[in-house]
GUFIRO-673826 format. One record per residue (C-alpha): residue number from 1; residue in one letter; y, x, z. Coordinates in nm, 2 decimals. Each point is the difference from the previous one (the first is absolute). Layout:
N
[rec NUM,"A",[Y,X,Z]] ...
# end
This chain:
388
[rec 1,"X",[-9.61,3.94,-5.70]] [rec 2,"X",[0.27,0.13,0.23]] [rec 3,"X",[-0.18,-0.13,0.31]] [rec 4,"X",[-0.32,0.19,-0.09]] [rec 5,"X",[0.20,0.31,-0.07]] [rec 6,"X",[0.19,-0.03,0.33]] [rec 7,"X",[-0.32,-0.03,0.19]] [rec 8,"X",[-0.15,0.30,-0.19]] [rec 9,"X",[0.29,0.23,0.03]] [rec 10,"X",[0.07,-0.07,0.37]] [rec 11,"X",[-0.37,0.05,0.10]] [rec 12,"X",[-0.05,0.31,-0.20]] [rec 13,"X",[0.31,0.17,0.12]] [rec 14,"X",[-0.02,-0.09,0.37]] [rec 15,"X",[-0.04,0.31,0.22]] [rec 16,"X",[0.06,-0.16,0.34]] [rec 17,"X",[-0.24,0.04,0.29]] [rec 18,"X",[-0.05,-0.38,0.01]] [rec 19,"X",[-0.07,-0.10,-0.36]] [rec 20,"X",[0.19,-0.29,-0.15]] [rec 21,"X",[-0.19,-0.33,-0.04]] [rec 22,"X",[0.11,-0.21,-0.29]] [rec 23,"X",[-0.05,-0.36,-0.08]] [rec 24,"X",[0.05,-0.14,-0.35]] [rec 25,"X",[0.04,-0.38,-0.03]] [rec 26,"X",[-0.02,-0.15,-0.35]] [rec 27,"X",[0.03,-0.37,-0.09]] [rec 28,"X",[-0.24,0.05,-0.29]] [rec 29,"X",[-0.37,-0.04,0.01]] [rec 30,"X",[-0.05,0.36,-0.10]] [rec 31,"X",[0.19,0.32,-0.07]] [rec 32,"X",[0.23,0.02,-0.30]] [rec 33,"X",[0.31,-0.21,0.02]] [rec 34,"X",[0.18,0.04,-0.33]] [rec 35,"X",[-0.28,0.23,-0.10]] [rec 36,"X",[-0.24,-0.29,0.01]] [rec 37,"X",[-0.34,0.02,-0.17]] [rec 38,"X",[-0.20,-0.33,-0.03]] [rec 39,"X",[-0.37,-0.06,-0.08]] [rec 40,"X",[-0.10,-0.28,-0.22]] [rec 41,"X",[0.02,-0.32,0.21]] [rec 42,"X",[-0.35,-0.14,0.09]] [rec 43,"X",[-0.17,0.33,-0.07]] [rec 44,"X",[-0.10,-0.10,-0.35]] [rec 45,"X",[0.09,0.35,-0.13]] [rec 46,"X",[0.00,0.34,0.17]] [rec 47,"X",[0.32,0.13,-0.17]] [rec 48,"X",[0.34,-0.02,0.17]] [rec 49,"X",[0.36,-0.01,-0.11]] [rec 50,"X",[0.33,0.16,0.12]] [rec 51,"X",[0.24,-0.29,0.06]] [rec 52,"X",[0.27,0.24,0.14]] [rec 53,"X",[0.08,0.36,-0.09]] [rec 54,"X",[-0.17,0.10,-0.32]] [rec 55,"X",[0.02,0.38,-0.01]] [rec 56,"X",[0.16,0.29,0.17]] [rec 57,"X",[0.27,0.23,-0.15]] [rec 58,"X",[0.07,0.32,0.18]] [rec 59,"X",[0.37,0.08,-0.01]] [rec 60,"X",[0.00,0.35,0.14]] [rec 61,"X",[-0.02,0.16,-0.34]] [rec 62,"X",[0.27,-0.21,-0.17]] [rec 63,"X",[0.32,0.18,-0.04]] [rec 64,"X",[0.35,-0.07,-0.14]] [rec 65,"X",[0.32,-0.16,0.12]] [rec 66,"X",[-0.15,-0.35,0.02]] [rec 67,"X",[-0.32,0.10,0.19]] [rec 68,"X",[-0.05,-0.15,0.34]] [rec 69,"X",[-0.10,0.34,0.13]] [rec 70,"X",[0.30,0.19,-0.11]] [rec 71,"X",[0.09,0.08,0.36]] [rec 72,"X",[-0.36,0.08,0.11]] [rec 73,"X",[-0.05,0.33,0.18]] [rec 74,"X",[-0.30,0.22,-0.10]] [rec 75,"X",[-0.17,-0.10,0.33]] [rec 76,"X",[0.04,-0.37,-0.08]] [rec 77,"X",[-0.12,0.05,-0.35]] [rec 78,"X",[-0.31,0.19,0.12]] [rec 79,"X",[-0.07,-0.28,0.26]] [rec 80,"X",[0.01,-0.27,-0.26]] [rec 81,"X",[-0.23,0.21,-0.22]] [rec 82,"X",[-0.24,0.04,0.29]] [rec 83,"X",[-0.03,-0.38,0.05]] [rec 84,"X",[-0.12,-0.05,-0.36]] [rec 85,"X",[-0.23,0.30,0.03]] [rec 86,"X",[-0.15,-0.15,0.32]] [rec 87,"X",[-0.07,-0.33,-0.19]] [rec 88,"X",[-0.15,0.18,-0.29]] [rec 89,"X",[-0.22,0.21,0.23]] [rec 90,"X",[-0.12,-0.31,0.17]] [rec 91,"X",[-0.09,-0.16,-0.33]] [rec 92,"X",[0.25,-0.29,0.07]] [rec 93,"X",[0.21,0.08,-0.30]] [rec 94,"X",[-0.08,0.12,-0.35]] [rec 95,"X",[0.21,0.08,-0.30]] [rec 96,"X",[0.08,-0.30,-0.22]] [rec 97,"X",[-0.12,0.09,-0.34]] [rec 98,"X",[0.04,-0.35,-0.16]] [rec 99,"X",[0.28,-0.10,-0.24]] [rec 100,"X",[0.29,-0.21,0.13]] [rec 101,"X",[0.18,-0.17,-0.28]] [rec 102,"X",[0.37,-0.07,0.04]] [rec 103,"X",[0.03,0.28,0.26]] [rec 104,"X",[0.28,0.25,-0.07]] [rec 105,"X",[-0.20,0.31,0.09]] [rec 106,"X",[-0.10,0.25,-0.27]] [rec 107,"X",[-0.37,0.01,0.03]] [rec 108,"X",[-0.02,0.31,-0.22]] [rec 109,"X",[0.11,0.19,0.31]] [rec 110,"X",[-0.30,-0.10,0.20]] [rec 111,"X",[-0.24,0.28,0.06]] [rec 112,"X",[-0.30,-0.14,-0.19]] [rec 113,"X",[-0.17,0.18,-0.28]] [rec 114,"X",[0.00,-0.32,-0.20]] [rec 115,"X",[0.07,-0.36,0.05]] [rec 116,"X",[-0.38,-0.06,0.04]] [rec 117,"X",[-0.05,0.27,0.26]] [rec 118,"X",[0.02,-0.08,0.37]] [rec 119,"X",[0.18,0.23,0.24]] [rec 120,"X",[-0.22,0.16,0.26]] [rec 121,"X",[0.10,-0.01,0.37]] [rec 122,"X",[0.08,0.38,-0.01]] [rec 123,"X",[0.22,-0.05,-0.30]] [rec 124,"X",[0.17,-0.30,0.16]] [rec 125,"X",[0.08,0.21,0.31]] [rec 126,"X",[0.15,0.27,-0.21]] [rec 127,"X",[0.21,-0.26,-0.18]] [rec 128,"X",[0.13,-0.16,0.32]] [rec 129,"X",[0.28,0.24,0.00]] [rec 130,"X",[0.05,0.01,-0.37]] [rec 131,"X",[0.02,-0.27,-0.27]] [rec 132,"X",[-0.27,-0.25,0.07]] [rec 133,"X",[0.17,-0.33,0.08]] [rec 134,"X",[-0.25,-0.27,0.13]] [rec 135,"X",[-0.29,-0.01,0.24]] [rec 136,"X",[-0.22,-0.30,0.08]] [rec 137,"X",[-0.21,-0.09,0.30]] [rec 138,"X",[-0.37,-0.02,-0.11]] [rec 139,"X",[-0.09,-0.27,0.25]] [rec 140,"X",[0.33,-0.18,-0.02]] [rec 141,"X",[0.35,0.07,0.14]] [rec 142,"X",[-0.08,-0.13,0.34]] [rec 143,"X",[-0.24,0.30,0.04]] [rec 144,"X",[0.31,0.22,0.04]] [rec 145,"X",[0.12,-0.20,0.30]] [rec 146,"X",[-0.36,0.00,0.14]] [rec 147,"X",[-0.02,0.38,-0.04]] [rec 148,"X",[0.31,0.07,0.21]] [rec 149,"X",[-0.11,-0.25,0.27]] [rec 150,"X",[-0.34,0.15,0.01]] [rec 151,"X",[0.14,0.35,0.05]] [rec 152,"X",[0.24,-0.11,0.27]] [rec 153,"X",[-0.12,0.12,0.34]] [rec 154,"X",[0.00,-0.23,0.31]] [rec 155,"X",[0.10,-0.29,-0.22]] [rec 156,"X",[-0.12,-0.36,0.04]] [rec 157,"X",[0.06,-0.25,-0.28]] [rec 158,"X",[0.02,-0.37,0.05]] [rec 159,"X",[0.02,-0.24,-0.30]] [rec 160,"X",[0.10,-0.37,-0.01]] [rec 161,"X",[0.28,0.07,0.24]] [rec 162,"X",[0.35,-0.13,-0.10]] [rec 163,"X",[0.28,0.14,0.22]] [rec 164,"X",[0.22,-0.28,0.13]] [rec 165,"X",[0.22,0.15,0.27]] [rec 166,"X",[0.10,0.32,0.17]] [rec 167,"X",[0.14,-0.02,0.36]] [rec 168,"X",[0.09,0.28,0.24]] [rec 169,"X",[-0.20,0.01,0.32]] [rec 170,"X",[0.18,-0.04,0.34]] [rec 171,"X",[0.00,0.37,0.07]] [rec 172,"X",[0.16,0.06,-0.34]] [rec 173,"X",[-0.26,0.26,-0.09]] [rec 174,"X",[-0.22,-0.18,-0.24]] [rec 175,"X",[0.00,-0.26,-0.28]] [rec 176,"X",[-0.22,-0.31,0.04]] [rec 177,"X",[-0.13,-0.09,-0.34]] [rec 178,"X",[-0.14,-0.34,-0.06]] [rec 179,"X",[-0.17,-0.15,-0.31]] [rec 180,"X",[-0.03,-0.35,-0.14]] [rec 181,"X",[-0.37,0.03,0.06]] [rec 182,"X",[0.05,0.04,0.38]] [rec 183,"X",[-0.04,0.37,0.04]] [rec 184,"X",[0.24,0.18,0.24]] [rec 185,"X",[0.03,0.36,0.10]] [rec 186,"X",[0.26,0.25,0.13]] [rec 187,"X",[0.10,0.33,-0.17]] [rec 188,"X",[0.25,0.27,0.09]] [rec 189,"X",[0.07,0.04,-0.38]] [rec 190,"X",[-0.02,-0.25,-0.29]] [rec 191,"X",[0.04,0.07,-0.37]] [rec 192,"X",[0.05,-0.29,-0.23]] [rec 193,"X",[-0.09,0.05,-0.36]] [rec 194,"X",[-0.01,-0.36,-0.13]] [rec 195,"X",[0.26,-0.11,-0.26]] [rec 196,"X",[0.35,-0.02,0.14]] [rec 197,"X",[0.04,-0.38,-0.04]] [rec 198,"X",[-0.30,-0.04,0.23]] [rec 199,"X",[0.15,0.24,0.25]] [rec 200,"X",[0.31,-0.22,0.01]] [rec 201,"X",[-0.21,-0.31,0.07]] [rec 202,"X",[-0.16,0.15,0.31]] [rec 203,"X",[0.07,-0.17,0.34]] [rec 204,"X",[0.07,0.14,0.34]] [rec 205,"X",[0.23,0.28,0.11]] [rec 206,"X",[-0.02,0.17,-0.34]] [rec 207,"X",[0.21,-0.28,-0.14]] [rec 208,"X",[0.26,0.04,0.27]] [rec 209,"X",[0.00,0.37,-0.05]] [rec 210,"X",[0.06,-0.02,-0.37]] [rec 211,"X",[0.29,-0.25,0.06]] [rec 212,"X",[0.15,0.20,0.29]] [rec 213,"X",[0.34,0.18,0.00]] [rec 214,"X",[-0.06,0.34,-0.14]] [rec 215,"X",[-0.27,-0.11,-0.24]] [rec 216,"X",[0.23,-0.18,-0.24]] [rec 217,"X",[-0.02,0.27,-0.26]] [rec 218,"X",[-0.38,0.01,0.02]] [rec 219,"X",[-0.03,-0.37,-0.02]] [rec 220,"X",[0.23,-0.02,-0.31]] [rec 221,"X",[-0.21,0.27,-0.17]] [rec 222,"X",[-0.33,-0.17,0.08]] [rec 223,"X",[0.13,-0.33,-0.13]] [rec 224,"X",[0.10,0.17,-0.33]] [rec 225,"X",[-0.36,0.12,-0.07]] [rec 226,"X",[-0.15,-0.20,-0.29]] [rec 227,"X",[-0.35,0.00,-0.14]] [rec 228,"X",[-0.12,-0.11,-0.34]] [rec 229,"X",[-0.25,-0.28,-0.01]] [rec 230,"X",[-0.29,-0.05,-0.24]] [rec 231,"X",[-0.35,-0.13,-0.04]] [rec 232,"X",[-0.32,0.20,-0.06]] [rec 233,"X",[-0.31,-0.16,-0.15]] [rec 234,"X",[-0.36,0.13,-0.03]] [rec 235,"X",[-0.24,-0.16,-0.24]] [rec 236,"X",[-0.37,0.11,0.03]] [rec 237,"X",[-0.23,-0.01,-0.30]] [rec 238,"X",[-0.38,0.04,-0.02]] [rec 239,"X",[-0.16,0.31,-0.17]] [rec 240,"X",[-0.05,-0.20,-0.32]] [rec 241,"X",[0.38,0.01,-0.06]] [rec 242,"X",[0.10,0.32,-0.18]] [rec 243,"X",[0.35,0.14,0.08]] [rec 244,"X",[0.02,0.29,-0.24]] [rec 245,"X",[0.37,0.03,-0.05]] [rec 246,"X",[0.14,0.34,-0.08]] [rec 247,"X",[0.21,-0.02,0.32]] [rec 248,"X",[-0.09,-0.03,0.36]] [rec 249,"X",[0.34,-0.14,0.09]] [rec 250,"X",[0.30,-0.13,-0.19]] [rec 251,"X",[0.36,-0.09,0.08]] [rec 252,"X",[0.18,-0.29,-0.17]] [rec 253,"X",[0.38,0.02,-0.02]] [rec 254,"X",[0.06,-0.32,-0.20]] [rec 255,"X",[-0.23,-0.26,0.17]] [rec 256,"X",[0.15,-0.28,0.21]] [rec 257,"X",[-0.30,0.01,0.23]] [rec 258,"X",[-0.21,0.32,-0.02]] [rec 259,"X",[0.14,0.34,0.08]] [rec 260,"X",[-0.33,0.20,0.04]] [rec 261,"X",[-0.37,-0.03,-0.07]] [rec 262,"X",[-0.28,0.22,0.10]] [rec 263,"X",[-0.38,0.01,-0.07]] [rec 264,"X",[-0.06,0.10,0.36]] [rec 265,"X",[-0.33,0.18,-0.02]] [rec 266,"X",[0.11,0.19,-0.32]] [rec 267,"X",[0.33,0.09,0.17]] [rec 268,"X",[-0.21,0.16,0.29]] [rec 269,"X",[-0.25,0.16,-0.24]] [rec 270,"X",[-0.30,-0.19,0.14]] [rec 271,"X",[-0.05,-0.26,-0.27]] [rec 272,"X",[-0.37,-0.07,-0.09]] [rec 273,"X",[-0.20,-0.27,-0.17]] [rec 274,"X",[-0.18,-0.13,0.31]] [rec 275,"X",[0.25,-0.10,0.27]] [rec 276,"X",[0.24,-0.21,-0.21]] [rec 277,"X",[0.37,0.07,-0.02]] [rec 278,"X",[0.34,-0.13,0.10]] [rec 279,"X",[0.34,-0.05,-0.16]] [rec 280,"X",[0.30,0.05,0.23]] [rec 281,"X",[0.33,-0.15,-0.09]] [rec 282,"X",[0.34,0.06,0.17]] [rec 283,"X",[0.27,-0.24,-0.09]] [rec 284,"X",[0.36,0.09,-0.07]] [rec 285,"X",[0.25,-0.03,0.28]] [rec 286,"X",[0.20,-0.28,-0.17]] [rec 287,"X",[-0.32,-0.20,-0.03]] [rec 288,"X",[-0.08,0.07,0.36]] [rec 289,"X",[0.34,-0.11,0.12]] [rec 290,"X",[-0.01,-0.32,-0.21]] [rec 291,"X",[-0.34,-0.11,0.13]] [rec 292,"X",[0.02,0.15,0.35]] [rec 293,"X",[-0.03,-0.33,0.18]] [rec 294,"X",[-0.23,-0.17,-0.25]] [rec 295,"X",[-0.36,-0.08,0.08]] [rec 296,"X",[-0.21,0.31,-0.05]] [rec 297,"X",[-0.27,-0.19,-0.20]] [rec 298,"X",[0.26,-0.12,-0.24]] [rec 299,"X",[0.14,0.35,-0.05]] [rec 300,"X",[-0.36,0.12,-0.05]] [rec 301,"X",[-0.04,-0.23,-0.30]] [rec 302,"X",[0.32,0.11,-0.15]] [rec 303,"X",[-0.10,0.37,0.03]] [rec 304,"X",[-0.35,-0.06,-0.15]] [rec 305,"X",[0.15,-0.19,-0.29]] [rec 306,"X",[0.23,0.29,-0.08]] [rec 307,"X",[-0.28,0.25,0.05]] [rec 308,"X",[-0.19,-0.16,-0.28]] [rec 309,"X",[0.30,0.02,-0.23]] [rec 310,"X",[0.05,0.36,0.07]] [rec 311,"X",[-0.37,0.09,-0.01]] [rec 312,"X",[-0.16,-0.22,-0.27]] [rec 313,"X",[-0.34,0.16,0.06]] [rec 314,"X",[-0.02,-0.21,0.32]] [rec 315,"X",[0.07,-0.33,-0.18]] [rec 316,"X",[-0.35,-0.13,0.02]] [rec 317,"X",[-0.10,0.18,0.32]] [rec 318,"X",[-0.01,-0.18,0.34]] [rec 319,"X",[0.06,0.22,0.31]] [rec 320,"X",[-0.27,-0.01,0.27]] [rec 321,"X",[0.28,-0.02,0.25]] [rec 322,"X",[0.37,0.03,0.03]] [rec 323,"X",[0.23,0.11,0.29]] [rec 324,"X",[0.38,-0.04,-0.01]] [rec 325,"X",[0.21,0.18,0.26]] [rec 326,"X",[0.36,-0.08,0.07]] [rec 327,"X",[0.20,0.32,0.09]] [rec 328,"X",[0.31,-0.13,0.17]] [rec 329,"X",[0.08,0.36,0.09]] [rec 330,"X",[-0.10,0.22,-0.28]] [rec 331,"X",[0.20,0.32,-0.08]] [rec 332,"X",[0.33,0.07,0.18]] [rec 333,"X",[0.29,-0.10,-0.23]] [rec 334,"X",[0.29,0.09,0.23]] [rec 335,"X",[-0.09,0.25,0.26]] [rec 336,"X",[0.15,0.07,0.35]] [rec 337,"X",[0.33,0.18,-0.05]] [rec 338,"X",[-0.02,0.38,0.00]] [rec 339,"X",[-0.38,0.00,0.01]] [rec 340,"X",[-0.05,0.16,0.35]] [rec 341,"X",[-0.38,-0.02,-0.01]] [rec 342,"X",[-0.01,-0.20,0.32]] [rec 343,"X",[0.24,-0.18,0.23]] [rec 344,"X",[-0.01,0.03,0.38]] [rec 345,"X",[0.10,-0.34,0.15]] [rec 346,"X",[-0.07,0.11,0.36]] [rec 347,"X",[-0.05,0.34,0.16]] [rec 348,"X",[-0.14,-0.13,0.33]] [rec 349,"X",[-0.25,-0.16,-0.05]] [rec 350,"X",[-0.03,0.15,-0.34]] [rec 351,"X",[0.02,-0.24,-0.30]] [rec 352,"X",[0.00,0.12,-0.36]] [rec 353,"X",[0.02,-0.18,-0.33]] [rec 354,"X",[-0.17,0.17,-0.30]] [rec 355,"X",[-0.14,-0.06,-0.34]] [rec 356,"X",[0.10,0.04,-0.37]] [rec 357,"X",[0.32,-0.20,0.06]] [rec 358,"X",[0.14,0.30,0.19]] [rec 359,"X",[-0.06,0.27,-0.26]] [rec 360,"X",[0.13,0.08,-0.35]] [rec 361,"X",[-0.28,-0.15,-0.20]] [rec 362,"X",[-0.25,-0.28,0.06]] [rec 363,"X",[-0.31,0.20,-0.08]] [rec 364,"X",[-0.28,0.20,0.17]] [rec 365,"X",[0.21,0.31,0.04]] [rec 366,"X",[0.26,-0.22,0.17]] [rec 367,"X",[-0.25,-0.12,0.25]] [rec 368,"X",[-0.09,0.37,0.08]] [rec 369,"X",[0.37,0.08,0.06]] [rec 370,"X",[0.04,-0.30,0.23]] [rec 371,"X",[-0.31,0.10,0.20]] [rec 372,"X",[0.14,0.35,0.03]] [rec 373,"X",[0.33,-0.13,0.12]] [rec 374,"X",[-0.18,-0.21,0.27]] [rec 375,"X",[-0.20,0.30,0.11]] [rec 376,"X",[0.30,0.23,0.03]] [rec 377,"X",[0.20,-0.27,0.19]] [rec 378,"X",[-0.28,-0.05,0.25]] [rec 379,"X",[-0.03,0.38,0.04]] [rec 380,"X",[0.37,0.02,0.10]] [rec 381,"X",[-0.01,-0.32,0.22]] [rec 382,"X",[-0.31,0.06,0.20]] [rec 383,"X",[-0.19,0.27,0.19]] [rec 384,"X",[-0.32,-0.03,-0.20]] [rec 385,"X",[0.03,0.34,-0.16]] [rec 386,"X",[-0.04,-0.12,-0.36]] [rec 387,"X",[0.06,0.31,-0.22]] [rec 388,"X",[0.06,0.04,-0.37]] 
# end
C-alpha cells in the first residue's frame, strides 16, 4: 500500500520541467501485498476473497486523548479525508453496512436509517468526516492499491521481482538494484517499503551502510521492529450453499485458532445467489506463531476443522476450493522508535525506508502518512520541484 501511495503522491505533485519517472518493483504476481485479494483457484467460481486487509477505517474523525490523530493539523485531517473521498468517487470504496459481531464499535451511531438500509455513496462521503467507521473495497482490498498505481503518472510496474541487493555505482550517484530473478537497473533514488526484516536481509552496499559507524542507532531501531504473524484462509462454496448469517464478519476473542471470520461477498455488499461465496478466516497471532514453520497444508486442515466447530452450518458442506496464506509479516507489533514516517539511510544517492513500521499505527492511514513523509523528504533532498 505504501509503495503505491508513494508512486501516486510523487507523480501527482511533481512540478519539475523534466517529469519524474517511477519504477515500482513488486515480488508478488499482482498488486496488493498485505491487501491481497484472491480468486477461487482453478476458476471454478467467479467470486474472490480478501486474504489481507479486510476493511478501511478512516481515523481523521476520531478524537480524544488516545486517538492516533490527536496531533493532526487541520490540513493533514483534510488531506486524509480527501483520500477517502477520492476512493469513494472512483467507486473503489463503499460504506460497510453489514454487521460485525464482536467489534467494539457502537453501530447505532452509523448514519443508516435502519439496519436494513444501505448507505448511499453521497451519504458515505458526508459521513467520512463524521461517525461512520468502516469502508470496504467492492472489488477486493487489492483494488485500492491498483487505483493508486493506475493514477500514478509516468509509473511503470513490474511484478515477480524480488529485490536481492542494492549497490552504489562507481560514480556514487545511483543505486544499482538487482533482483533474484536477474533484473538489474540503476536509480538516483530508491524507496524500500517491504517489511523491515526483509530490508535487513538485503545484500550489497546497503548492508554495509546499515552496519556502518553513524548508523548504529538506526540499525538498533530497525532490529527492534516486530511484526505479528498469522494465517489467512479462504474457503469457496458453490451457489447451493446458503450463508445467511446475521453478520458479515465476526471476531472471536476466546478461540485458540480463529480470531476473525468474514463472509467476504456479504462484507463487501455484493453477495448474490449465482456466483457462490467465500468464507475468510484470520487466525489469532498466538496460533500463527505456534504454527509459523509448519506445513501450510497441515495448518489448513486445522483451520478448516475449527471453522466447522465455529460455524456448524458448514458441517456437511464441502468447499469447492481452499487457499491458505501464511502471513509471516502481518501487522506491525513493535514499530520503529519515534515513528518518523520514513528513514533516510543515504542522502546521495538517496535511499529511503518507508511503510507502516515507521508510523504510529499499522493501518491504511499510517501508509498514507508514510508516503507523505517520503514525498516531503524527496522534495527537500532533490530539485524535482515537488510541491504540497
